[in-house]
C-alpha positions in Angstrom: 40.4 84.2 122.3 40.2 82.1 125.4 43.5 81.6 127.1 45.7 81.7 124.0 49.4 82.1 124.7 50.4 85.0 122.6 54.1 84.6 123.1 56.6 82.0 122.1 58.0 80.1 125.1 61.5 78.7 125.1 62.5 75.7 127.3 66.2 75.1 127.7 67.0 71.4 127.4 70.8 71.1 127.3 74.1 72.3 125.9 75.4 70.6 122.8 78.6 68.7 122.1 80.0 67.7 118.8 78.2 64.4 118.7 74.9 66.0 119.6 75.3 68.5 116.8 76.0 65.8 114.3 72.9 63.9 115.5 70.9 67.1 114.9 72.2 67.3 111.3 74.0 70.6 112.1 75.9 71.4 108.8 79.6 70.6 108.7 80.5 74.1 107.6 78.8 75.6 110.7 80.4 73.0 112.9 83.8 73.9 111.5 83.1 77.6 112.1 82.1 77.2 115.7 84.8 74.6 116.4 87.6 76.8 115.1 86.8 79.7 117.4 88.3 79.6 120.9 86.0 82.2 122.4 82.6 83.5 121.5 82.9 85.5 118.3 81.6 89.1 118.2 80.6 90.7 115.0 79.8 94.4 114.9 78.3 96.0 111.9 80.2 99.2 112.4 78.8 101.1 109.5 75.3 101.1 111.2 73.6 100.0 108.0 71.0 102.4 106.8 68.9 100.6 104.2 67.2 103.8 103.1 66.2 107.1 104.5 65.1 106.4 108.1 65.5 102.7 108.0 68.3 101.1 110.0 68.9 97.6 111.2 67.4 96.6 114.5 70.4 94.5 115.3 74.0 95.6 114.4 75.9 93.6 116.9 76.0 89.8 117.7 78.0 87.5 119.8 77.9 83.9 118.8 78.1 81.0 121.3 81.2 78.9 121.1 80.7 75.2 120.2 80.3 74.1 123.8 77.8 76.8 124.6 75.3 76.0 121.7 72.0 75.1 123.3 69.0 73.2 122.3 65.6 74.6 123.1 62.1 73.4 122.8 60.1 76.2 121.3 56.4 76.1 122.2 54.7 78.1 119.5 51.2 79.2 119.5 49.8 80.1 116.1 47.4 82.9 117.2 49.8 85.5 115.8 49.7 83.8 112.4 46.0 84.5 112.3 46.5 88.1 113.5 49.6 89.0 111.3 49.1 86.8 108.2 45.4 86.3 108.2 46.3 82.7 108.3 43.3 80.4 109.0 44.6 77.0 107.8 45.8 75.9 111.2 43.2 73.3 112.3 44.1 74.0 116.0 43.9 77.8 116.0 40.9 77.8 118.4 42.4 75.3 120.8 44.6 76.0 123.8 48.1 74.6 123.2 51.1 74.9 121.0 53.5 73.2 118.6 56.7 71.9 120.2 59.7 72.7 117.9 63.4 71.8 118.6 65.9 74.5 117.8 69.6 75.0 118.3 70.2 78.6 119.5 73.4 80.1 118.0 73.6 83.6 119.3 74.6 84.5 122.8 74.1 88.3 122.8 72.7 91.0 120.5 72.1 94.7 121.0 68.8 95.8 122.3 66.9 92.5 122.3 66.8 89.1 123.9 69.1 86.8 121.8 66.8 83.7 122.0 65.7 82.8 118.6 67.5 85.5 116.6 69.4 82.8 114.6 68.7 79.1 115.0 69.1 75.7 113.4 65.8 73.8 113.1 67.0 70.1 113.0 63.5 68.8 112.0 63.7 71.0 108.8 67.5 71.0 108.3 67.2 74.7 107.8 68.5 77.9 109.5 65.9 80.5 110.5 64.8 82.9 113.1 62.1 82.7 115.7 60.3 85.9 116.5 59.5 85.3 120.2 57.5 88.4 120.7 55.1 87.7 117.8 55.2 83.9 117.8 56.3 83.4 114.2 59.1 81.4 112.8 60.9 82.4 109.6 62.9 79.8 107.7 65.8 80.8 105.5 65.0 78.9 102.3 67.8 76.4 101.6 70.5 78.9 102.7 73.9 77.5 103.8 75.8 78.7 106.8 78.3 80.5 104.6 75.6 82.3 102.7 74.0 83.5 106.0 77.4 84.5 107.5 78.3 86.4 104.3 75.2 88.7 104.8 74.5 88.1 108.5 72.8 91.3 109.4 70.3 91.0 106.5 69.3 87.6 107.8 69.0 88.3 111.5 67.0 91.5 110.8 64.4 89.7 108.6 61.8 89.4 111.4 61.5 93.2 111.5 61.0 93.5 107.7 57.7 91.8 107.9 56.1 94.5 109.9 57.3 97.4 107.7 56.0 97.1 104.1 58.2 100.0 102.9 61.3 98.5 104.4 60.5 95.0 103.0 60.3 96.5 99.5 63.7 98.2 99.9 65.5 95.3 101.5 64.0 92.7 99.0 64.2 90.1 101.7 61.1 88.2 100.6 63.4 86.0 98.5 65.4 84.7 101.5 62.7 83.6 103.9 59.4 82.0 104.3 57.3 81.9 107.4 57.0 78.4 108.8 53.6 76.8 109.0 54.0 74.6 112.0 50.6 72.8 111.6 52.0 71.2 108.5 55.2 69.9 110.3 54.6 69.2 114.0 52.1 67.7 116.3 49.9 70.1 118.3 50.1 69.7 122.1 47.0 70.7 123.9 47.3 72.4 127.3 
């Protein structure tokens, strides 16, 4: 494994305005949601959701950006973790030094216990919401889920990235039906270092 970047790297590009969001195909229901709040919205899952004996959400508190604070990032994603965690070998660039450059609109300003980057994002190239696990270099896409669907069960969605690493929890939460891990080699160009 010569020189592989094992982490996802985020490069801030700029803040968004309404026209930018429209150009990135950001869903109207999400625009309305962010536009109608005057300050950053905080949601606290006060019941501290226990999924089953011993399993609790990793994140139980989020603070969303307001409309003017939504940021676009370039995510530089190495697929080395796909090989390690998924035994995925179809990436033709797995042995090369480099990454896939993926645009994402970051929607969450703060969470409890973790860095908020990538916890809930809009991927304009896919017209899908998802999450980017920056520690493990994996992107999960929420399969054709609307903003309102995600918001109605927010903590299930934003905790998906931890379900993958716990088979027992994954069985209990039954989250397999809401996400798929993204295969960047099928969607974006590889950029060699």
